[in-house]
DSSP file (Angstrom, degrees, kcal/mol; ACC not computed):
  #  RESIDUE AA STRUCTURE BP1 BP2  ACC     N-H-->O    O-->H-N    N-H-->O    O-->H-N    TCO  KAPPA ALPHA  PHI   PSI    X-CA   Y-CA   Z-CA
    1    1 A M              0   0    0      0, 0.0   147,-0.0     0, 0.0   146,-0.0   0.000 360.0 360.0 360.0 158.6    0.0    0.0    0.0
    2    2 A A        -     0   0    0      1,-0.1     3,-0.4     2,-0.1     0, 0.0  -0.234 360.0-146.4 -60.1 144.0    1.1    3.6   -0.5
    3    3 A K  S    S+     0   0    0      1,-0.2     2,-0.3     0, 0.0    -1,-0.1   0.796  87.1  46.9 -82.6 -31.6    3.5    4.9    2.0
    4    4 A Y  S    S+     0   0    0      2,-0.0     2,-0.2     0, 0.0    -1,-0.2  -0.403  71.8 148.2-117.4  55.2    2.4    8.5    2.2
    5    5 A L        -     0   0    0     -3,-0.4     2,-0.1    -2,-0.3   136,-0.1  -0.582  49.1-109.3 -84.5 151.6   -1.4    8.5    2.4
    6    6 A L        -     0   0    0    134,-0.3     3,-0.1    -2,-0.2    -1,-0.1  -0.444  16.4-158.7 -75.1 153.7   -3.1   11.2    4.3
    7    7 A K  S    S+     0   0    0      1,-0.3     8,-0.4    -2,-0.1     2,-0.3   0.620  74.4   6.4-103.5 -21.6   -4.9   10.5    7.6
    8    8 A S  S    S-     0   0    0      6,-0.2     2,-0.6     7,-0.1    -1,-0.3  -0.962  75.0-104.7-153.4 168.2   -7.3   13.4    7.6
    9    9 A C  B >> S-A   13   0A   0      4,-3.1     4,-2.4    -2,-0.3     3,-1.6  -0.894 100.2 -14.1-102.2 122.9   -8.4   16.3    5.5
   10   10 A C  T 34 S-     0   0    0     -2,-0.6    -1,-0.2     1,-0.3     4,-0.1   0.759 113.8 -78.7  58.4  28.0   -7.1   19.7    6.5
   11   11 A L  T 34 S+     0   0    0     -3,-0.2    -1,-0.3     2,-0.2     3,-0.1   0.504 130.3  57.7  63.3   6.6   -5.9   18.3    9.8
   12   12 A C  T <4 S+     0   0    0     -3,-1.6     2,-0.3     1,-0.1    -2,-0.2   0.571  92.2  60.3-136.6 -18.9   -9.4   18.4   11.2
   13   13 A A  B  < S-A    9   0A   0     -4,-2.4    -4,-3.1     1,-0.1    -2,-0.2  -0.757  81.2-103.3-114.7 159.3  -11.9   16.4    9.1
   14   14 A S     >  -     0   0    0     -2,-0.3     4,-2.3    -6,-0.2    -6,-0.2  -0.331  30.0-114.2 -74.4 161.8  -12.0   12.8    8.1
   15   15 A L  H  > S+     0   0    0     -8,-0.4     4,-2.5     1,-0.2     5,-0.2   0.856 118.5  57.4 -62.4 -35.2  -10.9   11.6    4.7
   16   16 A R  H  > S+     0   0    0      2,-0.2     4,-2.3     1,-0.2    -1,-0.2   0.939 107.8  45.8 -60.8 -48.7  -14.5   10.6    4.0
   17   17 A T  H  > S+     0   0    0      1,-0.2     4,-2.4     2,-0.2    -2,-0.2   0.914 112.9  50.4 -62.0 -44.2  -15.7   14.1    4.7
   18   18 A G  H  X S+     0   0    0     -4,-2.3     4,-2.2     1,-0.2    -1,-0.2   0.881 110.3  49.9 -61.9 -38.6  -12.9   15.6    2.5
   19   19 A T  H  X S+     0   0    0     -4,-2.5     4,-2.4     2,-0.2    -1,-0.2   0.893 110.3  49.6 -68.6 -39.6  -13.8   13.2   -0.3
   20   20 A I  H  X S+     0   0    0     -4,-2.3     4,-2.6     2,-0.2     5,-0.2   0.906 110.8  50.5 -64.3 -40.3  -17.5   14.2    0.0
   21   21 A I  H  X S+     0   0    0     -4,-2.4     4,-2.6     2,-0.2    -2,-0.2   0.905 110.2  50.5 -62.8 -41.6  -16.5   17.9   -0.1
   22   22 A S  H  X S+     0   0    0     -4,-2.2     4,-2.2     2,-0.2    -2,-0.2   0.922 112.2  46.1 -63.7 -43.7  -14.4   17.2   -3.2
   23   23 A G  H  X S+     0   0    0     -4,-2.4     4,-1.9     2,-0.2    -2,-0.2   0.909 114.9  45.7 -67.9 -41.6  -17.2   15.4   -5.0
   24   24 A V  H  X S+     0   0    0     -4,-2.6     4,-2.7     2,-0.2     5,-0.2   0.906 113.0  51.0 -66.4 -41.6  -19.8   18.1   -4.1
   25   25 A A  H  X S+     0   0    0     -4,-2.6     4,-2.9    -5,-0.2     5,-0.2   0.895 108.7  51.8 -64.8 -39.2  -17.4   20.9   -5.1
   26   26 A A  H  X S+     0   0    0     -4,-2.2     4,-1.9    -5,-0.2    -1,-0.2   0.893 111.4  47.5 -61.9 -40.1  -16.8   19.2   -8.5
   27   27 A I  H  X S+     0   0    0     -4,-1.9     4,-2.2     2,-0.2    -2,-0.2   0.943 114.7  45.3 -66.3 -47.0  -20.5   19.0   -9.1
   28   28 A L  H  X S+     0   0    0     -4,-2.7     4,-2.4     1,-0.2    -2,-0.2   0.915 114.1  48.0 -64.7 -43.2  -21.1   22.6   -8.2
   29   29 A L  H  X S+     0   0    0     -4,-2.9     4,-2.3     1,-0.2    -1,-0.2   0.854 111.0  51.8 -67.3 -33.0  -18.2   23.9  -10.2
   30   30 A S  H  X S+     0   0    0     -4,-1.9     4,-2.5    -5,-0.2    -1,-0.2   0.903 110.1  48.5 -67.7 -40.2  -19.2   21.9  -13.2
   31   31 A I  H  X S+     0   0    0     -4,-2.2     4,-2.3     2,-0.2    -2,-0.2   0.937 113.1  47.3 -64.7 -45.2  -22.7   23.3  -13.0
   32   32 A I  H  X S+     0   0    0     -4,-2.4     4,-2.6     1,-0.2    -2,-0.2   0.903 111.6  52.4 -61.1 -40.4  -21.3   26.8  -12.7
   33   33 A G  H  X S+     0   0    0     -4,-2.3     4,-2.5     2,-0.2    -2,-0.2   0.906 107.9  50.1 -62.2 -43.0  -19.0   26.0  -15.6
   34   34 A I  H  X S+     0   0    0     -4,-2.5     4,-1.6     2,-0.2    -1,-0.2   0.925 112.1  48.1 -62.3 -43.5  -21.8   24.9  -17.8
   35   35 A L  H  X S+     0   0    0     -4,-2.3     4,-2.1     1,-0.2     5,-0.3   0.921 113.0  47.9 -62.0 -43.5  -23.8   28.1  -17.0
   36   36 A L  H  X S+     0   0    0     -4,-2.6     4,-1.9     1,-0.2    -2,-0.2   0.892 107.4  55.8 -67.2 -37.4  -20.8   30.2  -17.8
   37   37 A V  H  < S+     0   0    0     -4,-2.5     5,-0.2     1,-0.2    -1,-0.2   0.897 118.9  32.4 -60.1 -39.6  -20.0   28.5  -21.1
   38   38 A W  H  < S+     0   0    0     -4,-1.6    -1,-0.2    -5,-0.2    -2,-0.2   0.674 125.3  39.8 -94.6 -18.4  -23.5   29.2  -22.4
   39   39 A L  H  < S+     0   0    0     -4,-2.1     2,-0.4    -5,-0.2    -3,-0.2   0.732  99.1  74.5-105.4 -25.2  -24.3   32.6  -20.7
   40   40 A V  S  < S-     0   0    0     -4,-1.9     2,-1.7    -5,-0.3    -1,-0.0  -0.730  77.6-129.6 -93.0 136.3  -21.0   34.5  -20.9
   41   41 A R        +     0   0    0     -2,-0.4     2,-0.4     2,-0.1    -4,-0.1  -0.622  54.7 141.9 -84.6  86.9  -19.9   36.0  -24.2
   42   42 A A        -     0   0    0     -2,-1.7     2,-1.2    -5,-0.2    -2,-0.0  -0.945  56.7-119.7-126.5 149.2  -16.3   34.7  -24.2
   43   43 A D        -     0   0    0     -2,-0.4     2,-0.3     2,-0.0    -2,-0.1  -0.737  35.4-164.5 -90.0  95.7  -14.3   33.4  -27.1
   44   44 A L        +     0   0    0     -2,-1.2     2,-0.3    -7,-0.1    13,-0.1  -0.621  10.3 178.6 -82.2 138.3  -13.5   29.8  -26.1
   45   45 A K        -     0   0    0     -2,-0.3     2,-0.3    12,-0.1     5,-0.1  -0.980  23.9-130.9-136.2 150.9  -10.7   28.0  -27.9
   46   46 A T        -     0   0    0      3,-0.5     6,-0.1    -2,-0.3    11,-0.0  -0.671  21.5-126.8 -94.3 159.7   -9.2   24.6  -27.6
   47   47 A I  S    S+     0   0    0     -2,-0.3     3,-0.3     2,-0.1    -1,-0.1   0.934 102.6  24.5 -73.8 -46.1   -5.5   24.2  -27.5
   48   48 A V  S    S+     0   0    0      1,-0.2     2,-1.2     2,-0.1     3,-0.1   0.936 126.3  43.9 -85.8 -50.3   -5.0   21.7  -30.3
   49   49 A F    >   +     0   0    0      1,-0.2     3,-1.2     2,-0.1    -3,-0.5  -0.575  63.8 154.8 -98.8  71.9   -8.1   22.3  -32.5
   50   50 A D  T 3   +     0   0    0     -2,-1.2    -1,-0.2    -3,-0.3    -2,-0.1   0.487  63.6  69.5 -78.9  -1.2   -8.2   26.1  -32.5
   51   51 A F  T 3  S+     0   0    0     -3,-0.1    -1,-0.2     2,-0.0    -2,-0.1   0.502  72.1 113.2 -93.3  -3.8  -10.0   26.2  -35.8
   52   52 A L  S <  S-     0   0    0     -3,-1.2    -6,-0.1     1,-0.1     5,-0.0  -0.379  74.3-106.8 -69.4 143.8  -13.3   24.8  -34.4
   53   53 A P     >  -     0   0    0      0, 0.0     4,-1.9     0, 0.0     3,-0.2  -0.274  29.8-108.5 -68.1 160.4  -16.3   27.1  -34.4
   54   54 A K  H  > S+     0   0    0      1,-0.2     4,-2.4     2,-0.2     5,-0.2   0.859 116.3  55.4 -58.8 -40.5  -17.5   28.5  -31.0
   55   55 A L  H  > S+     0   0    0      1,-0.2     4,-2.2     2,-0.2    -1,-0.2   0.913 107.6  48.7 -61.2 -44.3  -20.6   26.3  -30.9
   56   56 A I  H  > S+     0   0    0     -3,-0.2     4,-2.5     1,-0.2    -1,-0.2   0.904 111.2  49.8 -64.0 -41.5  -18.7   23.1  -31.2
   57   57 A V  H  X S+     0   0    0     -4,-1.9     4,-2.6     1,-0.2     5,-0.2   0.904 109.8  51.6 -63.9 -40.5  -16.2   24.2  -28.5
   58   58 A Q  H  X S+     0   0    0     -4,-2.4     4,-2.4     1,-0.2    -2,-0.2   0.900 110.9  47.9 -62.4 -40.3  -19.1   25.0  -26.2
   59   59 A I  H  X S+     0   0    0     -4,-2.2     4,-2.5     2,-0.2    -2,-0.2   0.917 111.5  50.0 -67.4 -42.3  -20.7   21.6  -26.8
   60   60 A I  H  X S+     0   0    0     -4,-2.5     4,-2.2     2,-0.2    -2,-0.2   0.931 112.8  46.3 -62.0 -46.0  -17.3   19.8  -26.2
   61   61 A V  H  X S+     0   0    0     -4,-2.6     4,-2.3     1,-0.2    -1,-0.2   0.911 112.4  51.2 -63.4 -42.3  -16.8   21.7  -22.9
   62   62 A T  H  X S+     0   0    0     -4,-2.4     4,-2.4    -5,-0.2    -2,-0.2   0.912 109.3  50.0 -62.8 -42.5  -20.4   21.0  -21.8
   63   63 A I  H  X S+     0   0    0     -4,-2.5     4,-2.4     1,-0.2    -1,-0.2   0.920 110.7  50.1 -62.1 -42.6  -20.0   17.3  -22.5
   64   64 A N  H  X S+     0   0    0     -4,-2.2     4,-1.8     1,-0.2    -2,-0.2   0.910 112.1  47.7 -62.3 -41.2  -16.8   17.2  -20.5
   65   65 A L  H  X S+     0   0    0     -4,-2.3     4,-2.0     2,-0.2    -2,-0.2   0.866 110.0  51.8 -67.4 -37.0  -18.5   19.0  -17.6
   66   66 A I  H  X S+     0   0    0     -4,-2.4     4,-2.3     2,-0.2    -2,-0.2   0.904 108.9  51.1 -64.9 -41.4  -21.5   16.7  -17.7
   67   67 A M  H  X S+     0   0    0     -4,-2.4     4,-2.5     1,-0.2    -2,-0.2   0.868 107.7  53.3 -63.0 -36.5  -19.1   13.7  -17.6
   68   68 A T  H  X S+     0   0    0     -4,-1.8     4,-2.1     2,-0.2    -1,-0.2   0.900 108.5  49.9 -64.2 -40.2  -17.4   15.3  -14.5
   69   69 A I  H  X S+     0   0    0     -4,-2.0     4,-2.1     2,-0.2    -2,-0.2   0.921 111.5  48.2 -62.4 -44.3  -20.8   15.6  -12.9
   70   70 A I  H  X S+     0   0    0     -4,-2.3     4,-2.2     1,-0.2    -2,-0.2   0.928 113.9  45.9 -63.4 -45.7  -21.6   11.9  -13.6
   71   71 A L  H  X S+     0   0    0     -4,-2.5     4,-2.2     1,-0.2    19,-0.3   0.848 110.8  53.8 -68.6 -32.0  -18.2   10.7  -12.3
   72   72 A S  H  X S+     0   0    0     -4,-2.1     4,-2.3     2,-0.2    -1,-0.2   0.878 107.3  50.6 -68.9 -36.6  -18.6   12.9   -9.2
   73   73 A I  H  X S+     0   0    0     -4,-2.1     4,-2.5     2,-0.2    -2,-0.2   0.911 109.3  51.4 -65.1 -41.7  -21.9   11.3   -8.5
   74   74 A L  H  X S+     0   0    0     -4,-2.2     4,-2.7     1,-0.2    -2,-0.2   0.915 108.8  52.2 -58.0 -42.4  -20.3    7.9   -8.8
   75   75 A L  H  X S+     0   0    0     -4,-2.2     4,-2.3     2,-0.2    -2,-0.2   0.926 110.1  47.5 -59.1 -46.8  -17.6    9.1   -6.4
   76   76 A L  H  X S+     0   0    0     -4,-2.3     4,-2.5     2,-0.2    -1,-0.2   0.895 112.5  48.5 -63.2 -41.4  -20.3   10.2   -3.8
   77   77 A V  H  X S+     0   0    0     -4,-2.5     4,-2.6     1,-0.2    -1,-0.2   0.916 110.8  51.9 -63.0 -42.3  -22.2    6.9   -4.2
   78   78 A G  H  X>S+     0   0    0     -4,-2.7     5,-2.3    -5,-0.2     4,-0.6   0.873 110.8  47.9 -61.8 -39.0  -18.9    5.0   -3.8
   79   79 A V  H  <5S+     0   0    0     -4,-2.3     3,-0.5     3,-0.2    -2,-0.2   0.934 112.8  47.3 -65.9 -46.3  -18.1    7.0   -0.6
   80   80 A M  H  <5S+     0   0    0     -4,-2.5    -2,-0.2     1,-0.2    -1,-0.2   0.889 120.8  36.8 -65.9 -38.2  -21.6    6.4    0.9
   81   81 A K  H  <5S-     0   0    0     -4,-2.6    -1,-0.2    -5,-0.2    -2,-0.2   0.449 106.2-125.3 -92.0   0.6  -21.5    2.7    0.1
   82   82 A R  T  <5 +     0   0    0     -4,-0.6     2,-0.6    -3,-0.5    -3,-0.2   0.909  59.9 148.1  55.6  44.8  -17.8    2.3    0.9
   83   83 A N    > < -     0   0    0     -5,-2.3     3,-0.7    -6,-0.2     4,-0.5  -0.928  33.0-169.4-114.0 106.1  -17.3    0.8   -2.6
   84   84 A W  G >> S+     0   0    0     -2,-0.6     4,-0.8     1,-0.2     3,-0.7   0.729  81.3  69.0 -71.2 -21.5  -13.9    1.7   -4.0
   85   85 A Y  G >4 S+     0   0    0      1,-0.2     3,-0.7     2,-0.2    -1,-0.2   0.893  97.3  52.2 -64.1 -36.8  -14.7    0.4   -7.4
   86   86 A L  G <4 S+     0   0    0     -3,-0.7     4,-0.4     1,-0.2    -1,-0.2   0.692 106.2  55.8 -71.9 -15.9  -17.2    3.2   -7.9
   87   87 A M  G <> S+     0   0    0     -3,-0.7     4,-2.2    -4,-0.5    -1,-0.2   0.647  84.0  85.4 -89.1 -15.5  -14.4    5.7   -7.0
   88   88 A I  H <X S+     0   0    0     -4,-0.8     4,-2.5    -3,-0.7     5,-0.3   0.909  86.1  51.3 -55.7 -49.6  -11.9    4.6   -9.6
   89   89 A P  H  > S+     0   0    0      0, 0.0     4,-2.7     0, 0.0    -1,-0.2   0.904 112.0  47.3 -59.6 -39.5  -13.2    6.7  -12.5
   90   90 A W  H  > S+     0   0    0     -4,-0.4     4,-2.8   -19,-0.3    -2,-0.2   0.901 111.0  50.8 -68.0 -40.4  -13.1    9.9  -10.5
   91   91 A V  H  X S+     0   0    0     -4,-2.2     4,-1.6     2,-0.2    -1,-0.2   0.916 114.1  44.7 -63.6 -42.4   -9.6    9.2   -9.2
   92   92 A V  H  X S+     0   0    0     -4,-2.5     4,-1.9    -5,-0.2    -2,-0.2   0.927 113.4  50.0 -67.8 -43.9   -8.4    8.6  -12.7
   93   93 A L  H  X S+     0   0    0     -4,-2.7     4,-3.0    -5,-0.3     5,-0.2   0.923 107.5  55.6 -59.2 -43.3  -10.2   11.7  -14.0
   94   94 A G  H  X S+     0   0    0     -4,-2.8     4,-1.9     1,-0.2    -1,-0.2   0.889 106.5  49.2 -59.1 -40.8   -8.7   13.8  -11.2
   95   95 A G  H  X S+     0   0    0     -4,-1.6     4,-1.4     2,-0.2    -1,-0.2   0.892 113.3  46.7 -66.3 -38.2   -5.2   12.9  -12.2
   96   96 A M  H  X S+     0   0    0     -4,-1.9     4,-2.5     1,-0.2    -2,-0.2   0.895 110.9  52.2 -69.4 -39.8   -5.8   13.7  -15.8
   97   97 A L  H  X S+     0   0    0     -4,-3.0     4,-2.9     1,-0.2    -2,-0.2   0.861 104.9  55.9 -64.6 -34.6   -7.5   17.0  -15.0
   98   98 A A  H  X S+     0   0    0     -4,-1.9     4,-2.1    -5,-0.2    -1,-0.2   0.913 109.7  45.6 -62.4 -42.6   -4.5   18.0  -12.8
   99   99 A I  H  X S+     0   0    0     -4,-1.4     4,-2.3     2,-0.2    -2,-0.2   0.934 114.2  49.2 -65.1 -45.9   -2.2   17.5  -15.8
  100  100 A G  H  X S+     0   0    0     -4,-2.5     4,-2.5     1,-0.2    -2,-0.2   0.887 109.6  51.7 -61.2 -39.4   -4.6   19.4  -18.1
  101  101 A L  H  X S+     0   0    0     -4,-2.9     4,-2.6     2,-0.2    -1,-0.2   0.909 109.5  49.4 -64.4 -42.3   -4.9   22.2  -15.6
  102  102 A L  H  X S+     0   0    0     -4,-2.1     4,-2.2     2,-0.2    -2,-0.2   0.919 112.2  47.9 -62.3 -43.3   -1.1   22.6  -15.4
  103  103 A V  H  X S+     0   0    0     -4,-2.3     4,-2.7     1,-0.2     5,-0.2   0.924 112.8  49.5 -63.6 -43.3   -0.8   22.6  -19.2
  104  104 A S  H  X S+     0   0    0     -4,-2.5     4,-2.6     1,-0.2     5,-0.3   0.902 109.9  50.6 -64.4 -40.9   -3.6   25.2  -19.4
  105  105 A I  H  X S+     0   0    0     -4,-2.6     4,-2.3     2,-0.2     5,-0.2   0.936 113.7  44.9 -60.7 -46.8   -2.0   27.5  -16.8
  106  106 A I  H  X S+     0   0    0     -4,-2.2     4,-2.5     2,-0.2     5,-0.2   0.947 115.2  46.2 -64.0 -49.6    1.3   27.4  -18.6
  107  107 A I  H  X S+     0   0    0     -4,-2.7     4,-2.4     1,-0.2    -2,-0.2   0.929 114.9  46.6 -63.5 -45.7   -0.1   28.0  -22.1
  108  108 A N  H  X S+     0   0    0     -4,-2.6     4,-2.1    -5,-0.2    -1,-0.2   0.911 113.9  46.9 -64.2 -42.6   -2.4   30.8  -21.0
  109  109 A S  H  X S+     0   0    0     -4,-2.3     4,-2.3    -5,-0.3    -1,-0.2   0.907 112.5  49.9 -67.6 -39.2    0.2   32.6  -19.0
  110  110 A V  H  X S+     0   0    0     -4,-2.5     4,-2.5    -5,-0.2    -2,-0.2   0.913 109.3  52.6 -63.3 -41.4    2.8   32.3  -21.8
  111  111 A N  H  X S+     0   0    0     -4,-2.4     4,-1.5     1,-0.2    -2,-0.2   0.909 109.4  48.9 -61.6 -42.1    0.2   33.7  -24.3
  112  112 A F  H  <>S+     0   0    0     -4,-2.1     5,-2.8     1,-0.2    -1,-0.2   0.910 111.7  48.9 -63.4 -41.1   -0.4   36.7  -22.0
  113  113 A Y  H ><5S+     0   0    0     -4,-2.3     3,-1.5     1,-0.2    -2,-0.2   0.886 108.9  52.7 -65.7 -37.4    3.4   37.3  -21.7
  114  114 A L  H 3<5S+     0   0    0     -4,-2.5    -1,-0.2     1,-0.3    -2,-0.2   0.803 106.6  53.3 -67.1 -27.3    3.8   37.0  -25.5
  115  115 A E  T 3<5S-     0   0    0     -4,-1.5    -1,-0.3    -5,-0.2    -2,-0.2   0.220 120.1-112.5 -89.5  15.2    1.0   39.6  -26.0
  116  116 A D  T < 5S+     0   0    0     -3,-1.5     2,-0.8     1,-0.2    -3,-0.2   0.769  77.5 133.4  58.7  30.5    3.0   41.9  -23.6
  117  117 A N     >< +     0   0    0     -5,-2.8     4,-2.0     1,-0.2    -1,-0.2  -0.728  22.0 165.4-107.1  79.0    0.3   41.7  -20.9
  118  118 A V  H  >  +     0   0    0     -2,-0.8     4,-2.5     1,-0.2     5,-0.2   0.861  69.4  56.3 -67.7 -38.0    2.6   41.0  -18.0
  119  119 A F  H  > S+     0   0    0      1,-0.2     4,-2.8     2,-0.2    -1,-0.2   0.958 112.3  40.2 -61.3 -52.0    0.0   41.7  -15.3
  120  120 A L  H  > S+     0   0    0      1,-0.2     4,-2.8     2,-0.2     5,-0.2   0.854 114.5  54.0 -67.9 -33.0   -2.6   39.1  -16.7
  121  121 A G  H  X S+     0   0    0     -4,-2.0     4,-1.9     2,-0.2    -1,-0.2   0.925 113.5  41.9 -64.9 -43.6    0.2   36.6  -17.4
  122  122 A T  H  X S+     0   0    0     -4,-2.5     4,-2.8     2,-0.2     5,-0.2   0.894 115.3  50.1 -70.5 -40.5    1.5   36.9  -13.8
  123  123 A L  H  X S+     0   0    0     -4,-2.8     4,-2.6    -5,-0.2     5,-0.4   0.929 112.1  47.7 -61.7 -45.3   -2.1   36.9  -12.3
  124  124 A W  H  X S+     0   0    0     -4,-2.8     4,-1.9     1,-0.2     5,-0.2   0.902 114.0  47.8 -62.5 -40.6   -3.0   33.8  -14.4
  125  125 A L  H  X S+     0   0    0     -4,-1.9     4,-2.2    -5,-0.2    -2,-0.2   0.930 116.2  41.8 -67.1 -46.3    0.2   32.0  -13.3
  126  126 A V  H  X S+     0   0    0     -4,-2.8     4,-2.2     2,-0.2    -2,-0.2   0.964 120.6  40.3 -69.2 -52.6   -0.1   32.8   -9.6
  127  127 A L  H  X S+     0   0    0     -4,-2.6     4,-2.3    -5,-0.2    -1,-0.2   0.870 115.8  53.1 -64.2 -36.2   -3.9   32.2   -9.2
  128  128 A G  H  X S+     0   0    0     -4,-1.9     4,-2.1    -5,-0.4    -1,-0.2   0.920 109.8  46.9 -65.0 -43.5   -3.6   29.2  -11.5
  129  129 A L  H  X S+     0   0    0     -4,-2.2     4,-2.3     2,-0.2    -2,-0.2   0.872 111.5  51.3 -68.5 -35.7   -0.8   27.6   -9.5
  130  130 A I  H  X S+     0   0    0     -4,-2.2     4,-2.2     2,-0.2    -2,-0.2   0.930 112.2  46.6 -63.6 -43.4   -2.7   28.3   -6.2
  131  131 A S  H  X S+     0   0    0     -4,-2.3     4,-2.6     1,-0.2    -2,-0.2   0.855 110.9  53.3 -66.6 -33.7   -5.8   26.6   -7.7
  132  132 A L  H  X S+     0   0    0     -4,-2.1     4,-2.9     2,-0.2     5,-0.2   0.919 108.7  49.0 -66.7 -42.8   -3.7   23.7   -8.9
  133  133 A V  H  X S+     0   0    0     -4,-2.3     4,-2.2     2,-0.2    -2,-0.2   0.924 113.7  45.8 -62.9 -45.3   -2.2   23.1   -5.4
  134  134 A I  H  X S+     0   0    0     -4,-2.2     4,-2.3     2,-0.2     5,-0.2   0.917 114.1  48.9 -63.1 -43.1   -5.7   23.2   -3.8
  135  135 A Y  H  X S+     0   0    0     -4,-2.6     4,-2.4     1,-0.2    -2,-0.2   0.933 111.6  48.5 -63.6 -44.9   -7.1   20.9   -6.5
  136  136 A C  H  X S+     0   0    0     -4,-2.9     4,-2.2     1,-0.2    -1,-0.2   0.879 111.0  51.4 -65.0 -36.7   -4.2   18.4   -6.1
  137  137 A Y  H  X S+     0   0    0     -4,-2.2     4,-2.1     2,-0.2    -1,-0.2   0.942 111.5  45.7 -64.6 -45.6   -4.6   18.4   -2.3
  138  138 A M  H  X S+     0   0    0     -4,-2.3     4,-1.9     1,-0.2    -2,-0.2   0.863 112.7  51.4 -68.5 -32.2   -8.3   17.6   -2.5
  139  139 A W  H  X S+     0   0    0     -4,-2.4     4,-2.5    -5,-0.2    -1,-0.2   0.889 109.2  50.8 -66.4 -37.9   -7.6   15.0   -5.1
  140  140 A Y  H  X S+     0   0    0     -4,-2.2     4,-2.4     2,-0.2  -134,-0.3   0.842 107.2  53.8 -68.3 -33.4   -5.0   13.5   -2.8
  141  141 A V  H  X S+     0   0    0     -4,-2.1     4,-1.9     2,-0.2    -1,-0.2   0.940 112.4  44.0 -62.1 -46.9   -7.5   13.5    0.0
  142  142 A S  H  X S+     0   0    0     -4,-1.9     4,-2.5     1,-0.2    -2,-0.2   0.876 113.2  51.3 -65.7 -38.1   -9.9   11.5   -2.2
  143  143 A F  H  X S+     0   0    0     -4,-2.5     4,-2.9     2,-0.2    -1,-0.2   0.891 108.2  52.0 -67.3 -38.1   -7.1    9.2   -3.3
  144  144 A S  H  X S+     0   0    0     -4,-2.4     4,-2.1     2,-0.2    -2,-0.2   0.894 111.3  46.7 -66.0 -38.6   -6.1    8.5    0.3
  145  145 A F  H  X S+     0   0    0     -4,-1.9     4,-2.5     2,-0.2    -2,-0.2   0.918 112.8  50.3 -66.0 -42.9   -9.7    7.6    1.1
  146  146 A F  H  X S+     0   0    0     -4,-2.5     4,-2.5     1,-0.2    -2,-0.2   0.924 111.6  47.6 -59.1 -46.0   -9.9    5.4   -2.0
  147  147 A A  H  X S+     0   0    0     -4,-2.9     4,-2.5     2,-0.2    -1,-0.2   0.875 111.0  51.5 -65.1 -38.0   -6.6    3.6   -1.1
  148  148 A N  H  X S+     0   0    0     -4,-2.1     4,-2.4     2,-0.2    -1,-0.2   0.926 111.5  46.6 -64.3 -44.9   -7.8    3.1    2.5
  149  149 A L  H  X S+     0   0    0     -4,-2.5     4,-2.1     2,-0.2    -2,-0.2   0.904 113.0  50.0 -63.7 -40.5  -11.1    1.5    1.3
  150  150 A R  H  X S+     0   0    0     -4,-2.5     4,-0.8     1,-0.2    -2,-0.2   0.917 112.9  45.4 -64.3 -43.0   -9.2   -0.6   -1.2
  151  151 A E  H >< S+     0   0    0     -4,-2.5     3,-0.5     1,-0.2     4,-0.4   0.885 112.5  52.2 -67.8 -39.0   -6.8   -1.9    1.4
  152  152 A E  H >< S+     0   0    0     -4,-2.4     3,-1.1     1,-0.2    -1,-0.2   0.854 104.1  56.1 -65.7 -35.6   -9.6   -2.5    3.8
  153  153 A S  H 3< S+     0   0    0     -4,-2.1    -1,-0.2     1,-0.2    -2,-0.2   0.738  99.4  62.3 -71.5 -20.6  -11.6   -4.6    1.3
  154  154 A G  T << S+     0   0    0     -4,-0.8    -1,-0.2    -3,-0.5    -2,-0.2   0.585  89.8  87.3 -80.5  -9.3   -8.6   -6.9    0.9
  155  155 A R  S <  S-     0   0    0     -3,-1.1     2,-0.1    -4,-0.4     5,-0.1  -0.472  85.6-103.3 -84.7 160.3   -8.7   -7.9    4.5
  156  156 A G    >>  -     0   0    0     -2,-0.1     3,-1.1     1,-0.1     4,-0.5  -0.296  37.1-100.8 -73.6 167.2  -10.7  -10.7    5.9
  157  157 A A  T 34 S+     0   0    0      1,-0.3     3,-0.5     2,-0.2    -1,-0.1   0.817 120.8  49.5 -61.4 -32.3  -14.0  -10.1    7.8
  158  158 A Y  T 34 S+     0   0    0      1,-0.2    -1,-0.3     7,-0.1     7,-0.1   0.569 105.2  55.7 -89.6  -7.0  -12.3  -10.6   11.2
  159  159 A S  T <4 S+     0   0    0     -3,-1.1    -1,-0.2    -7,-0.1    -2,-0.2   0.458  88.6  96.3-100.8  -0.9   -9.3   -8.3   10.6
  160  160 A K  S  < S-     0   0    0     -4,-0.5     5,-0.1    -3,-0.5    -7,-0.0  -0.403  94.8 -81.5 -78.8 163.4  -11.5   -5.3    9.8
  161  161 A D    >   -     0   0    0      1,-0.1     3,-1.9    -2,-0.1     4,-0.3  -0.398  44.8-118.1 -60.4 143.0  -12.3   -2.7   12.4
  162  162 A P  G >  S+     0   0    0      0, 0.0     3,-0.9     0, 0.0    -1,-0.1   0.830 112.3  53.1 -58.4 -34.8  -15.3   -4.0   14.4
  163  163 A F  G 3  S+     0   0    0      1,-0.2    -2,-0.1     3,-0.0    -3,-0.0   0.553 109.3  50.3 -81.6  -3.8  -17.6   -1.2   13.4
  164  164 A R  G <  S+     0   0    0     -3,-1.9    -1,-0.2    -7,-0.1     2,-0.1   0.304  79.0 124.0-112.7   7.9  -17.0   -1.8    9.7
  165  165 A R    <   -     0   0    0     -3,-0.9    -7,-0.1    -4,-0.3    -8,-0.1  -0.453  49.9-146.8 -69.6 140.1  -17.6   -5.6    9.6
  166  166 A Q        -     0   0    0     -2,-0.1    -2,-0.1     1,-0.1    -1,-0.0  -0.811  28.9 -94.0-103.8 148.9  -20.2   -6.7    7.2
  167  167 A P              0   0    0      0, 0.0    -1,-0.1     0, 0.0   -10,-0.0  -0.363 360.0 360.0 -61.7 139.6  -22.5   -9.7    7.9
  168  168 A I              0   0    0     -2,-0.0   -11,-0.0    -3,-0.0    -2,-0.0   0.448 360.0 360.0 -86.6 360.0  -21.0  -12.9    6.3
């Protein structure tokens, strides 16, 4: 099992509570993201396919956010039922999103610097890295809970904590 798993969330809450907070936050932020994509007049572009029309980009982003909502619901169900299999998609998605967020922060800040907009480039870089650290910490809280559940499910019924034994 992993050597450096967390024991609590923010030194005061359980990993279960932190994982629930992560799942609910992902759902709320995805809903806000969907509303912003369709209500705010912003020119959205993808990094690789920058030739796509705005409507197609909006649809792609909306589908991604809907998938995040679905996987976050799976995470919450997995936490409530203590089923680590249901948590796997969210844990994998979280790792990929962290990498994507880092790439997005770097590309956007470099673009601002190339356009001689030093203030926005620095702001994007600083706030982006702060959000990346918070995101990675909350993902690690969820991963630690996932790893604990996985390790616990590998034990026999009599080696589990007494309050978590299931009827045989």
